[in-house]
C-alpha positions as CSV (number, residue, x, y, z in Angstrom):
1,M,89.8,98.0,66.3
2,S,92.5,97.2,68.8
3,K,96.1,98.4,68.3
4,A,97.3,94.9,67.6
5,R,94.5,94.1,65.1
6,E,95.0,97.5,63.4
7,R,98.7,96.6,62.8
8,C,97.8,93.2,61.5
9,S,95.3,94.8,59.0
10,L,98.2,96.6,57.3
11,G,99.7,93.5,55.8
12,G,102.5,93.2,53.2
13,A,105.6,94.5,54.8
14,L,107.9,92.4,57.0
15,V,107.3,94.8,59.9
16,A,103.6,94.1,59.7
17,L,104.2,90.3,59.6
18,I,106.3,90.5,62.7
19,A,103.7,92.7,64.4
20,C,101.0,90.2,63.6
21,A,103.0,87.3,64.8
22,G,103.8,89.1,68.0
23,A,100.2,90.1,68.6
24,A,99.0,86.5,68.1
25,L,101.6,85.2,70.6
26,G,101.0,88.0,73.0
27,A,104.8,88.7,72.8
28,M,104.8,92.4,72.0
29,P,103.8,94.4,75.0
30,M,103.0,98.0,74.4
31,A,105.7,100.6,75.1
32,P,105.0,102.5,78.4
33,V,102.8,105.6,78.1
34,N,104.7,107.7,80.7
35,N,105.9,110.9,79.0
36,L,102.7,112.9,79.7
37,P,102.1,116.3,81.4
38,N,100.7,116.5,84.9
39,P,98.7,119.8,85.1
40,Y,97.0,118.8,88.4
41,E,97.6,119.9,92.0
42,A,96.9,117.4,94.8
43,N,95.0,117.8,98.1
44,D,94.8,114.9,100.6
45,H,93.0,116.9,103.3
46,W,89.9,118.1,101.4
47,F,87.4,115.7,102.9
48,K,86.2,116.5,106.4
49,L,85.9,113.3,108.4
50,P,84.0,113.0,111.7
51,D,86.0,113.9,114.8
52,G,88.5,111.2,115.7
53,R,88.1,109.2,112.5
54,Q,90.8,108.6,109.9
55,W,90.7,107.1,106.5
56,G,91.2,103.4,106.1
57,S,91.6,101.7,102.8
58,T,89.4,103.8,100.5
59,A,88.5,101.2,98.0
60,G,86.0,103.1,95.8
61,V,84.7,106.6,94.9
62,A,81.8,107.7,92.7
63,I,80.2,111.0,91.8
64,A,76.5,111.7,92.6
65,P,74.0,112.7,89.9
66,D,74.6,116.4,90.7
67,G,78.0,115.9,89.1
68,K,79.8,117.3,92.2
69,S,79.0,115.5,95.4
70,V,81.2,112.5,96.2
71,W,80.3,109.0,97.5
72,A,83.2,107.0,99.0
73,V,83.8,103.5,100.4
74,D,86.1,103.4,103.4
75,R,87.0,100.0,104.9
76,C,86.0,101.1,108.4
77,G,89.3,102.8,109.2
78,G,91.4,99.7,108.3
79,N,91.3,97.2,105.5
80,G,88.1,95.4,106.4
81,C,84.8,95.9,108.2
82,V,84.2,92.6,110.0
83,G,83.5,93.4,113.6
84,S,83.6,97.2,113.1
85,K,80.9,99.7,114.2
86,L,82.0,102.4,111.8
87,N,80.0,103.3,108.7
88,P,81.9,102.4,105.5
89,I,79.7,104.4,103.1
90,M,80.0,108.2,103.2
91,K,78.8,111.1,101.1
92,F,80.5,114.5,100.9
93,D,79.1,117.7,99.4
94,A,80.9,119.9,96.9
95,N,82.9,121.5,99.7
96,G,84.1,118.3,101.2
97,N,81.6,118.3,104.1
98,L,80.3,115.0,105.3
99,V,76.5,115.0,104.7
100,A,75.6,111.2,105.1
101,Q,77.1,108.0,106.4
102,W,75.7,104.5,106.9
103,G,76.3,100.8,106.4
104,A,77.8,99.7,109.8
105,G,77.7,96.0,110.3
106,Q,76.5,95.2,106.7
107,F,79.8,94.7,105.0
108,A,82.9,92.4,105.2
109,F,85.3,93.9,102.6
110,P,83.5,96.6,100.6
111,H,85.2,97.1,97.3
112,G,83.4,98.8,94.4
113,I,80.8,101.6,94.4
114,F,78.4,102.9,91.7
115,V,75.8,105.6,92.0
116,D,73.0,105.5,89.5
117,K,70.9,108.4,88.0
118,D,68.4,108.2,90.9
119,E,71.2,108.3,93.4
120,N,70.8,104.7,94.5
121,V,74.1,103.5,95.8
122,W,75.5,100.1,94.7
123,V,78.3,98.5,96.6
124,T,80.1,95.2,96.1
125,D,81.2,93.2,99.1
126,S,84.0,90.7,98.6
127,V,85.7,88.0,100.7
128,L,89.2,87.3,99.6
129,A,92.1,85.1,100.8
130,G,94.0,86.1,103.9
131,E,92.8,88.9,106.2
132,R,90.5,90.5,103.6
133,G,87.1,89.8,105.0
134,R,88.3,87.0,107.3
135,G,85.5,85.5,109.3
136,A,82.8,87.1,107.2
137,L,81.3,84.0,105.7
138,A,80.6,82.5,109.1
139,M,78.8,85.7,110.0
140,G,76.7,85.7,106.8
141,L,78.5,88.6,105.3
142,G,80.2,89.1,101.9
143,Q,80.1,87.9,98.3
144,T,77.2,90.2,97.4
145,V,76.2,93.3,95.5
146,K,73.9,95.5,97.5
147,K,71.7,98.4,96.2
148,F,70.7,101.1,98.7
149,D,68.8,104.3,98.4
150,R,70.7,107.5,99.3
151,S,69.7,107.3,102.9
152,G,71.1,103.7,103.3
153,K,67.9,101.7,103.0
154,L,68.6,98.3,101.5
155,L,66.6,97.9,98.2
156,M,68.2,94.8,96.6
157,T,70.8,92.1,97.2
158,L,72.4,90.2,94.4
159,G,74.3,87.0,95.4
160,T,73.9,85.0,98.6
161,S,75.3,86.6,101.7
162,G,78.1,84.6,103.3
163,V,78.2,82.0,100.5
164,S,80.8,81.8,97.7
165,G,79.9,80.2,94.3
166,K,79.6,80.6,90.6
167,D,76.1,80.6,89.3
168,A,73.1,83.0,88.9
169,T,72.7,83.5,92.6
170,H,76.3,83.4,93.9
171,F,79.5,85.4,93.5
172,N,83.1,84.8,94.5
173,A,84.9,88.1,95.2
174,P,82.7,90.6,93.3
175,S,85.0,93.6,92.6
176,D,82.7,96.2,91.0
177,V,79.3,97.0,89.6
178,A,77.8,99.4,87.0
179,V,74.2,100.0,85.9
180,A,73.3,100.7,82.2
181,A,70.9,103.4,81.0
182,N,68.1,100.8,80.7
183,G,68.6,99.6,84.3
184,D,70.6,96.4,83.4
185,I,73.2,95.6,86.1
186,F,76.7,94.4,85.2
187,V,78.9,92.9,87.9
188,A,82.6,92.3,87.7
189,D,82.9,89.1,89.6
190,G,86.5,88.1,90.3
191,H,89.6,89.3,92.2
192,A,92.7,87.3,91.4
193,S,93.5,83.6,91.3
194,G,90.8,81.2,92.5
195,T,87.9,83.5,91.9
196,N,85.3,83.6,89.1
197,E,86.7,86.1,86.7
198,R,83.5,86.8,84.8
199,I,81.0,89.6,84.0
200,V,77.5,88.8,85.0
201,R,74.5,90.7,83.6
202,F,71.1,91.1,85.3
203,D,68.0,93.0,84.4
204,R,66.8,96.0,86.5
205,S,64.8,93.7,88.8
206,G,67.9,91.5,89.5
207,K,66.9,88.6,87.2
208,Y,70.0,86.8,85.8
209,I,70.4,87.3,82.0
210,K,73.8,86.0,81.1
211,E,77.5,86.0,81.8
212,W,80.8,85.9,80.0
213,G,84.5,85.5,80.6
214,H,86.8,83.0,82.3
215,P,90.2,83.0,84.0
216,G,93.2,83.4,81.7
217,S,95.1,85.9,79.6
218,G,93.8,85.6,76.0
219,P,91.0,87.6,74.3
220,G,87.9,87.5,76.4
221,A,89.7,86.1,79.5
222,F,90.1,87.9,82.7
223,S,92.7,88.0,85.5
224,T,91.4,90.3,88.3
225,T,88.2,91.9,87.0
226,H,88.9,94.9,89.2
227,G,86.7,97.6,87.8
228,I,83.8,98.2,85.4
229,E,82.2,101.2,83.8
230,I,79.6,101.9,81.1
231,D,79.9,104.8,78.6
232,S,77.2,106.8,76.9
233,R,77.2,104.4,74.0
234,G,76.4,101.5,76.3
235,R,79.9,99.9,75.9
236,I,81.1,97.9,78.9
237,F,84.7,98.8,80.0
238,V,86.4,96.2,82.2
239,A,89.6,96.9,84.2
240,N,91.3,93.6,83.5
241,R,94.1,94.4,85.9
242,D,96.5,91.5,85.9
243,N,96.3,91.3,82.1
244,N,97.3,95.0,81.9
245,R,94.5,96.1,79.7
246,I,91.0,97.5,79.5
247,D,88.6,95.2,77.6
248,I,85.6,96.8,75.9
249,F,82.4,94.8,75.2
250,D,78.9,95.3,74.0
251,A,76.1,94.5,76.4
252,D,76.0,90.9,75.2
253,G,79.6,90.3,75.9
254,K,81.1,90.7,72.4
255,L,84.7,91.9,72.6
256,L,84.9,95.2,70.8
257,D,88.4,96.3,71.6
258,S,91.3,96.1,74.1
259,W,93.3,99.1,75.3
260,E,96.7,98.8,76.9
261,Q,97.6,102.5,76.9
262,F,96.1,103.1,80.4
263,S,98.7,100.8,82.0
264,R,97.6,98.3,84.7
265,P,94.0,99.4,85.4
266,A,92.4,99.0,88.8
267,G,89.6,101.5,88.4
268,I,87.8,103.4,85.7
269,G,85.7,106.6,85.8
270,F,83.9,108.7,83.3
271,N,82.1,112.1,83.4
272,Q,79.4,113.7,81.3
273,A,82.0,115.6,79.2
274,G,83.5,112.4,77.9
275,Q,86.6,112.5,80.0
276,M,88.0,109.3,81.4
277,V,90.3,108.5,84.3
278,V,92.0,105.2,84.9
279,C,93.9,104.5,88.1
280,D,97.0,102.2,88.3
281,S,98.1,101.2,91.8
282,E,100.6,98.4,91.0
283,S,102.9,99.2,88.1
284,G,106.5,99.3,89.2
285,S,105.7,98.2,92.7
286,V,103.7,94.9,92.4
287,S,103.6,93.9,88.7
288,E,106.7,92.2,87.3
289,T,105.3,92.7,83.8
290,H,104.9,96.5,84.2
291,Q,108.1,97.6,85.9
292,D,108.7,100.3,83.3
293,W,105.3,101.9,83.5
294,T,104.7,104.8,85.9
295,R,102.1,104.1,88.5
296,G,99.3,106.7,88.9
297,I,96.2,108.1,87.3
298,R,95.9,108.5,83.5
299,V,93.4,111.0,82.1
300,G,92.0,110.7,78.6
301,T,89.0,110.6,76.4
302,V,86.3,107.9,76.3
303,A,85.5,108.2,72.6
304,D,89.0,107.3,71.3
305,G,91.1,106.2,74.3
306,K,93.6,109.0,73.8
307,V,95.7,109.5,77.0
308,Q,96.4,113.2,77.7
309,Y,97.7,113.4,81.2
310,L,99.4,111.4,83.9
311,I,99.2,112.1,87.7
312,P,102.1,110.0,89.1
313,D,102.0,108.4,92.5
314,P,104.0,110.6,94.8
315,A,105.3,107.5,96.6
316,K,107.8,106.6,93.8
317,D,109.6,104.0,95.9
318,A,106.6,102.1,97.1
319,T,107.1,98.3,97.3
320,G,103.4,97.3,97.4
321,T,100.0,98.6,96.3
322,S,100.1,102.4,96.2
323,A,98.3,105.3,94.6
324,A,94.6,105.0,93.7
325,E,92.7,101.8,93.1
326,G,89.4,103.5,92.7
327,C,88.9,106.8,90.8
328,A,86.2,109.2,89.6
329,I,86.0,112.5,87.7
330,D,83.3,115.1,88.3
331,K,81.5,117.2,85.7
332,D,84.2,120.0,86.0
333,G,87.1,117.6,85.6
334,V,88.0,117.4,89.3
335,I,89.5,113.9,89.9
336,Y,89.3,111.8,93.1
337,G,91.6,108.9,93.9
338,A,90.7,106.2,96.5
339,E,94.0,104.8,97.9
340,V,93.9,101.4,99.5
341,G,97.6,101.1,100.5
342,P,98.3,104.7,101.7
343,K,94.8,104.8,103.3
344,R,93.6,108.2,102.1
345,M,91.3,109.9,99.6
346,M,93.0,112.3,97.2
347,R,91.5,115.2,95.2
348,Y,93.2,116.6,92.1
349,V,92.3,119.9,90.5
350,M,93.7,121.4,87.3
351,K,96.2,124.1,88.0
352,K,95.2,127.6,87.1
């Protein structure tokens, strides 16, 4: 049950009536969850890049099945890969050494990454307004979700390369992807105004099953479906960024709950221990509705949504997107933050 619905179930008192009315009108935003400890120390130089290469916008990060190795999406040293000869997909071992890289020439604006239990690597490729993927459609790039094996061999493509749309075979700015235990594929298809704002479900072979969602702000509506993750119970967690909440669904699209306590979510990550990280790259710097929330990474538990820690963005005075947009947590609780604005990959370890 959501916080608002729980308040409404109390009934009786004037306070409860006011809370219910506010929830119905969307007029009672949650108080900022900022007063939390930060027991982590940061390292922005842990990953060892090839000679001469620097991070670009690191849109996504995921943990390999061994629970320690890290897969990362880098937008080819800048904020897009059109015309670049650099490999945007990289794998690092448990010591930060680069052990694999591939994908040059296959992406326009790589965004989200998911690594399944067989270490197949799934990457969404968006084309957005402005410079983000500019020129890609004419080159037959973008608007797809691609599945690769760990060596970079292309195994499957969902969507139609270089073509925008909204049906079973087309996407418009797919932001992220996640694969369920039974192999079903869930795509968060939408990134801001003018895009689809929906969740699309396929079976393991890529056959379209169903979709849900639409642009808007009410229950079941999305405004920038920026991230998606699936927990051990099969619940679908969606980072509904511009609506400042995580929406939780069952596999058929039934809305189970909405969580506002993780601030303005851009990315979500779980580990085997039931820990949860949610990264917020816009509160206080981009969002007019979340000026009082501290931007950064919130750490909590998947089962109940309790927030335990907050790793604040060190760039407190940023005027645009800052801190991590993609985040992941390994089996030992080490956290990784992929930063688009500052163009770096951060690693956070609990202080001893």
